matplotlib code that plots the C-alpha trace (Angstrom):
import matplotlib.pyplot as plt

x = [34.5, 34.8, 36.4, 33.3, 31.3, 33.3, 31.3, 27.9, 25.9, 25.9, 28.4, 30.9, 28.3, 28.9, 31.1, 30.1, 28.2, 24.9, 25.5, 26.1, 22.4, 20.4, 21.9, 21.4, 18.3, 17.2, 18.4, 15.5, 12.8, 9.0, 8.9, 7.1, 10.5, 11.0, 14.8, 16.0, 18.7, 18.0, 15.3, 16.0, 15.2, 18.1, 21.0, 19.9, 15.8, 17.2, 19.0, 16.6, 14.7, 16.8, 17.2, 13.2, 13.3, 15.7, 14.0, 10.6, 12.0, 12.6, 9.9, 7.9, 10.0, 10.1, 6.4, 4.5, 1.4, 1.3, -2.5, -2.9, -3.1, 0.3, 1.4, -0.2, 1.2, 4.7, 5.1, 3.7, 6.8, 8.9, 7.9, 8.8, 12.1, 12.6, 11.5, 10.6, 9.5, 13.3, 16.4, 18.9, 18.7, 18.5, 19.8, 21.7, 25.3, 26.7, 28.8, 27.4, 26.3, 23.7, 23.0, 24.5, 27.1, 25.7, 27.4, 26.8, 30.5, 28.8, 28.4, 24.5, 26.3, 27.5, 24.7, 22.2, 25.4, 24.3, 21.6]
y = [-4.1, -7.0, -8.8, -9.3, -10.4, -11.9, -14.5, -13.6, -14.7, -12.3, -9.7, -10.2, -7.3, -5.5, -2.0, 1.0, 2.5, 2.5, -1.0, -1.9, 0.2, -1.8, -5.0, -4.4, -3.3, -6.9, -9.1, -7.7, -9.2, -8.6, -9.2, -8.4, -8.5, -5.5, -4.4, -1.2, 0.4, -0.4, 2.2, 5.1, 7.6, 9.7, 8.5, 9.7, 9.0, 5.4, 6.1, 7.5, 3.6, 2.4, 4.1, 3.6, -0.5, -0.9, 1.3, 0.0, -4.5, -2.6, -0.8, -4.0, -6.2, -5.0, -3.9, -7.2, -7.6, -4.4, -3.1, -0.7, 2.3, 1.6, 0.6, 4.5, 6.9, 4.9, 4.5, 8.2, 8.6, 6.6, 9.0, 12.3, 9.7, 9.0, 12.3, 10.1, 12.8, 14.8, 12.4, 14.0, 12.6, 11.0, 8.2, 5.0, 6.6, 5.1, 2.0, 0.9, -2.8, -2.2, 0.7, -2.1, -3.2, -6.7, -7.4, -10.5, -12.1, -13.0, -15.7, -16.9, -17.4, -14.1, -12.0, -14.6, -13.7, -9.7, -10.1]
z = [-23.6, -25.7, -24.2, -21.9, -24.7, -26.5, -26.3, -26.3, -29.3, -32.4, -30.4, -33.8, -35.1, -32.8, -34.2, -32.9, -29.8, -32.0, -33.1, -29.1, -28.0, -30.8, -29.7, -25.7, -27.2, -29.4, -26.2, -23.6, -23.0, -21.5, -17.9, -15.3, -12.6, -11.9, -11.8, -10.2, -11.9, -15.6, -16.1, -18.4, -14.4, -13.4, -11.7, -8.8, -8.9, -9.1, -5.9, -3.8, -5.8, -4.6, -0.5, -0.6, -1.2, 1.5, 4.1, 2.9, 3.5, 7.0, 8.1, 7.1, 9.1, 12.5, 12.2, 11.3, 13.5, 14.8, 16.1, 12.5, 14.8, 16.0, 11.9, 10.9, 13.5, 13.2, 9.0, 8.7, 10.7, 8.6, 5.6, 7.6, 8.0, 4.6, 2.0, -1.1, -3.2, -2.0, -4.5, -2.7, 1.2, 2.8, -0.3, -1.0, -2.0, -5.6, -5.7, -2.4, -2.4, 0.8, 3.3, 6.1, 4.1, 3.4, 0.5, -1.9, -0.9, 2.2, 3.3, 4.6, 8.2, 8.7, 7.4, 10.3, 12.7, 12.1, 12.8]

ax = plt.figure().add_subplot(projection="3d")
ax.plot(x, y, z, "-o")
ax.set_aspect("equal")
plt.show()
């Protein structure tokens, strides 16, 4: 771990788990940007949040311009499918970069070709 953080400002003062936690907390900044995974929620809650975020984004993308009655009907079906209160299933799997297998390492062209 020291090799990874060695070039960071004031990291040379970190010498224990406690001082590392203090160091990280001191480096935190206030932001309105929400980054899932940086919360104190359980792993199951964080994985479910990632799953819901990706699935909801797909839902919104595929339902642009639909009549309100169809949108409401499809949204109810969506909620039944994703089960927001069930942390166990369906959910994001720990260690994967996407439900679709799309990772940052792929180029934009590869992503466009998949669609």
